[in-house]
GUFI-228453 format. One record per residue (C-alpha): x, y, z. Coordinates in pm, whole numbers, padded with zeros to 5 digits, always signed. Example, Ala and Ser with C-alpha at 12.3 -4.5 7.8 and 13.67 -1.06 7.14 Angstrom:
GUFI-228453
+01230-00450+00780
+01367-00106+00714
END
This chain:
GUFI-228453
+06007+04273+01470
+06015+04147+01829
+05662+04007+01819
+05732+03825+01492
+06054+03670+01625
+05887+03565+01950
+05601+03403+01761
+05835+03221+01519
+06030+03074+01810
+05706+02954+01969
+05557+02792+01656
+05789+02493+01676
+05659+02388+02017
+05280+02418+01987
+04997+02230+01820
+04783+02389+01548
+04502+02449+01798
+04740+02615+02044
+04885+02821+01758
+04545+02958+01661
+04466+03048+02020
+04808+03209+02062
+04773+03418+01746
+04422+03531+01839
+04529+03627+02194
+04838+03819+02085
+04652+03982+01796
+04379+04109+02028
+04633+04239+02282
+04827+04429+02017
+04513+04577+01859
+04385+04690+02199
+04723+04853+02262
+04713+05025+01923
+05029+04847+01801
+04922+04791+01440
+05274+04719+01314
+05322+04449+01576
+04982+04299+01496
+05067+04293+01127
+05403+04130+01194
+05267+03831+01388
+05031+03744+01100
+05310+03711+00843
+05409+03346+00914
+05054+03227+00979
+04844+03025+00733
+04538+03201+00583
+04294+02953+00741
+04448+03015+01085
+04438+03392+01031
+04068+03364+00946
+03996+03172+01265
+04198+03422+01470
+03996+03711+01323
+03669+03528+01393
+03772+03492+01758
+03818+03868+01799
+03542+04098+01921
+03324+04204+01628
+03446+04564+01648
+03802+04445+01571
+03719+04230+01264
+03759+04506+01007
+04067+04653+01179
+04247+04317+01182
+04144+04241+00824
+04287+04573+00699
+04630+04467+00826
+04654+04210+00547
+04790+04278+00201
+04540+04262-00084
+04653+03914-00192
+04640+03783+00165
+04304+03947+00229
+04142+03772-00067
+04270+03432+00043
+04179+03483+00410
+03833+03615+00322
+03731+03284+00162
+03801+03101+00492
+03593+03334+00708
+03250+03240+00841
+02967+03388+00634
+02852+03611+00922
+03201+03765+00943
+03216+03803+00565
+02887+03989+00568
+03003+04215+00852
+03323+04302+00663
+03124+04390+00351
+02939+04647+00560
+03256+04782+00724
+03507+04798+00436
+03525+05063+00170
+03334+04991-00152
+03654+04957-00357
+03807+04711-00109
+03492+04498-00118
+03484+04500-00496
+03848+04393-00523
+03799+04106-00279
+03470+03975-00417
+03581+04012-00779
+03890+03798-00717
+03715+03525-00519
+03668+03191-00694
+03320+03175-00852
+03196+02886-00636
+03304+03058-00311
+03147+03381-00431
+02819+03204-00513
+02810+03051-00163
+02871+03393-00010
+02590+03546-00217
+02356+03272-00096
+02403+03403+00258
+02374+03776+00184
+02055+03985+00158
+01925+04026-00198
+01995+04402-00202
+02359+04347-00109
+02397+04074-00373
+02255+04295-00646
+02489+04578-00549
+02793+04348-00550
+02695+04190-00882
+02688+04534-01041
+03043+04600-00919
+03190+04278-01059
+03377+04264-01387
+03162+04136-01678
+03337+03796-01686
+03304+03738-01312
+02944+03862-01313
+02857+03612-01586
+03033+03325-01404
+02856+03404-01077
+02515+03446-01241
+02563+03109-01410
+02621+02932-01077
+02337+03115-00903
+02108+03002-01183
+02134+02638-01075
+01926+02492-00793
+02071+02498-00443
+02261+02188-00324
+02336+02065-00676
+02663+02012-00859
+02596+02317-01077
+02564+02541-00772
+02888+02427-00603
+03113+02381-00907
+03376+02619-01030
+03395+02704-01402
+03768+02774-01370
+03928+02471-01535
+04159+02377-01821
+04033+02177-02117
+04228+02039-02412
+04166+01903-02762
+04258+01552-02882
+04477+01689-03161
+04699+01881-02917
+05050+01754-02868
+05184+01710-02516
+05406+02014-02571
+05106+02227-02677
+04906+02104-02380
+05179+02194-02132
+05210+02539-02284
+04834+02588-02251
+04851+02480-01886
+05128+02732-01816
+04923+03014-01968
+04599+02927-01785
+04723+02782-01455
+04675+03102-01256
+04313+03128-01367
+04228+02764-01293
+04142+02620-00952
+04296+02279-01029
+04545+02163-01293
+04598+01801-01184
+04317+01686-01415
+04287+01814-01772
+03963+01755-01960
+03947+01674-02330
+03655+01816-02529
+03537+01811-02890
+03455+02111-03109
+03121+02163-02927
+03299+02149-02588
+03138+01815-02507
+03342+01615-02258
+03505+01315-02422
+03810+01211-02223
+04041+01304-01934
+04417+01317-01893
+04616+01374-01574
+04904+01616-01532
+05122+01320-01434
+05054+01149-01769
+05144+01468-01952
+05471+01515-01764
+05595+01159-01827
+05491+01155-02195
+05704+01260-02490
+05653+01621-02610
+05546+01512-02960
+05284+01261-02845
+04921+01341-02915
+04672+01392-02632
+04444+01138-02802
+04708+00869-02749
+04750+00914-02373
+04407+01022-02249
+04187+00803-02032
+03900+00641-02217
+03656+00610-01926
+03536+00940-01776
+03335+00965-01454
+03126+01282-01447
+02814+01436-01293
+02540+01657-01432
+02463+02009-01318
+02144+01888-01141
+02316+01602-00953
+02264+01633-00578
+02572+01757-00394
+02569+01457-00158
+02584+01224-00458
+02883+01424-00589
+03054+01384-00252
+02995+01008-00250
+03133+00979-00603
+03455+01163-00519
+03490+00957-00203
+03428+00629-00389
+03690+00689-00660
+03938+00894-00453
+03918+01183-00699
+04061+01529-00642
+03788+01668-00867
+03498+01551-01080
+03383+01720-01405
+03032+01865-01437
+02841+01857-01767
+02508+02005-01875
+02224+01825-02050
+02409+01838-02383
+02718+01680-02222
+02909+02006-02252
+03177+02060-01991
+03077+02353-01768
+03286+02313-01452
+03441+02091-01186
+03370+02013-00822
+03690+01985-00619
+03763+01775-00313
+03787+02079-00083
+03429+02169-00176
+03325+01812-00099
+03478+01830+00248
+03272+02144+00315
+02960+01965+00186
+03015+01662+00408
+03070+01885+00710
+02750+02082+00644
+02540+01773+00573
+02670+01591+00879
+02606+01896+01096
+02251+01926+00962
+02182+01558+01032
+02323+01576+01384
+02115+01884+01466
+01810+01725+01305
+01849+01414+01520
+01856+01649+01816
+01511+01778+01728
+01587+02053+01478
+01791+02272+01713
+01951+02433+01409
+01795+02454+01066
+02030+02680+00874
+02394+02776+00846
+02410+02989+01159
+02669+02915+01422
+02458+02770+01703
+02686+02899+01979
+02675+03254+01840
+02294+03268+01826
+02086+03460+02076
+01911+03263+02349
+01574+03362+02204
+01670+03209+01869
+01796+02897+02046
+01464+02855+02226
+01263+02918+01908
+01454+02653+01714
+01412+02391+01987
+01052+02450+02088
+00873+02296+01787
+00969+01934+01841
+00961+01973+02216
+00599+02082+02176
+00533+01769+01968
+00683+01555+02243
+00479+01744+02502
+00160+01647+02318
+00288+01290+02290
+00344+01269+02663
-00008+01404+02718
-00147+01121+02504
+00061+00869+02697
-00071+01013+03023
-00428+00978+02896
-00367+00611+02816
-00224+00550+03162
-00527+00718+03318
-00757+00492+03116
-00592+00192+03282
-00689+00313+03628
-00868-00011+03716
-00563-00233+03672
-00332+00021+03834
-00559+00038+04138
-00534-00338+04180
-00161-00370+04095
-00003-00034+04174
+00349-00170+04129
+00298-00177+03750
+00349+00199+03736
+00705+00167+03866
+00823+00005+03539
+00661+00237+03285
+00967+00472+03261
+01197+00169+03225
+00998+00028+02933
+00938+00351+02739
+01294+00476+02800
+01453+00150+02684
+01222+00135+02382
+01311+00490+02284
+01682+00410+02304
+01644+00096+02091
+01444+00292+01832
+01701+00572+01826
+01980+00321+01762
+01792+00165+01470
+01706+00500+01311
+02065+00621+01349
+02220+00325+01166
+01955+00335+00892
+01989+00711+00835
+02366+00677+00824
+02330+00392+00574
+02109+00614+00359
+02358+00899+00365
+02658+00677+00286
+02470+00456+00038
+02573+00144+00232
+02219+00005+00219
+02165+00058-00154
+02216-00314-00224
+01955-00403+00040
+01586-00344-00003
+01396-00150+00259
+01209-00464+00369
+01536-00650+00416
+01677-00369+00630
+01360-00350+00841
+01360-00730+00878
+01721-00729+00996
+01646-00461+01252
+01335-00647+01370
+01544-00959+01435
+01810-00748+01607
+01534-00592+01818
+01411-00937+01913
+01758-01041+02025
+01798-00718+02221
+01454-00762+02373
+01526-01117+02485
+01852-01016+02647
+01716-00699+02809
+01385-00864+02895
+01556-01148+03078
+01755-00903+03285
+01447-00685+03347
+01246-00990+03462
+01508-01086+03716
+01548-00725+03831
+01172-00668+03862
+01129-00986+04066
+01423-00886+04288
+01268-00543+04349
+00903-00641+04395
+00898-01015+04466
+00602-01065+04228
+00679-01321+03956
+00375-01237+03741
+00459-00867+03736
+00822-00949+03657
+00716-01170+03364
+00481-00895+03238
+00769-00645+03246
+01015-00879+03070
+00765-00988+02803
+00661-00628+02737
+01023-00526+02696
+01072-00793+02428
+00765-00669+02237
+00858-00302+02280
+01214-00364+02159
+01084-00527+01841
+00835-00243+01792
+01105+00020+01847
+01348-00147+01605
+01083-00176+01334
+00971+00186+01387
+01329+00314+01397
+01420+00140+01070
+01091+00183+00881
+01017+00549+00949
+01333+00685+00775
+01232+00496+00457
+00877+00628+00483
+00990+00989+00526
+01239+00963+00241
+00958+00829+00018
+00746+01129+00120
+01043+01359+00038
+01085+01462+00400
+01413+01472+00592
+01445+01133+00772
+01692+01274+01025
+01457+01554+01124
+01129+01362+01124
+01222+01021+01265
+01314+01102+01627
+00983+01255+01745
+00772+00995+01563
+00975+00706+01709
+00921+00854+02055
+00549+00879+01983
+00519+00520+01861
+00720+00373+02147
+00549+00576+02421
+00192+00528+02307
+00203+00174+02169
+00455+00059+02431
+00227+00156+02717
-00070-00014+02548
+00134-00332+02496
+00249-00329+02857
-00097-00296+03010
-00260-00549+02778
+00011-00808+02843
-00016-00740+03216
-00391-00802+03200
-00337-01138+03029
-00054-01253+03255
-00218-01131+03576
-00561-01251+03454
-00727-00920+03533
END
């Protein structure tokens, strides 16, 4: 018990991050030393989520060994927190009976997400091993389209009838609580199991035992359908500060709920996808980027880099076509990187705020033209400010007023172009049912580089009278 006592005395003086690192380090040391009892003891006071992270930080060969130290109840809870790659590895390493016990007792929504990540042969084998009730629940979720409310919901919920008394309702909750993921909201249905009303556990507790559910239930119910996009579900829960939202089918029958913990996972995944997409598609699936092989890393990055390579070739061709003006005013070439780089940054800013507004629904009240117009005006303001500074800087560097004016004027025009491109392209790609976050960045770079260079040389010709 020495390791357990030492760890307990340390827990009071460390942060959660330090705790996870400490548990992982001590766990690995004890497993390497063959002290299984000591390793088991230090996991006793640790939260399941922290145990999962500690196991993930171990060498892959130790995953199954560390997982077997847990009791069956702990193992099931910890398993749901593990990364999908670790879950898949454990399925291969553990005995068939252990796997069946764990998967069978997982919540249906977590099990469906796991099955999404596993090879089809493994999924079929696991489905055959599930109990009939769990197999039916899992098959139901897997039958809905990916990224919809039906796919991420859990069918484990408690529903009541209007003619129940409060006393009957509380007794039903006691009998079904262990089989339900959430009991804070109770859903009222009719004889056909169509959702009609909702009542909270708080309302039940403070009501008189003989009162009828129909007298205390909420009249207005916010719900989603099985085909509602998961991002819309997340926004709804965020908007109303719900802990869960009910899911109904086309006949308005109650089939499940989506809980706030599922929404947090959704928001994390969607945000991660958007961030990676803005970086040029460096990650397109659920893999952990920092655990991927270098060959996979290169393969995921190369596509958009190749697009940008072609773009730069086009830009180079345009510059070559302006050889006559460059021969006469060589100094113009010195400001090309300044103009295209600044334009790209302005465009990236516009696309970022517009894509975020799309994801958070903040721009729903504004039309696309109004958003683009706002960004165009903002681009003009930015261009005037940056162009004024660039004019002064160019004159200071080269001492040629006409060249300086050409640079400053071009920067104003390029800033407006970049703002319009950065705000308009996300709307265009969404209309075409393409991912705005993934598609916008390379196309903004293309527009700014190609058109920006053309604008610059044509304005220079006019100002310099060439």
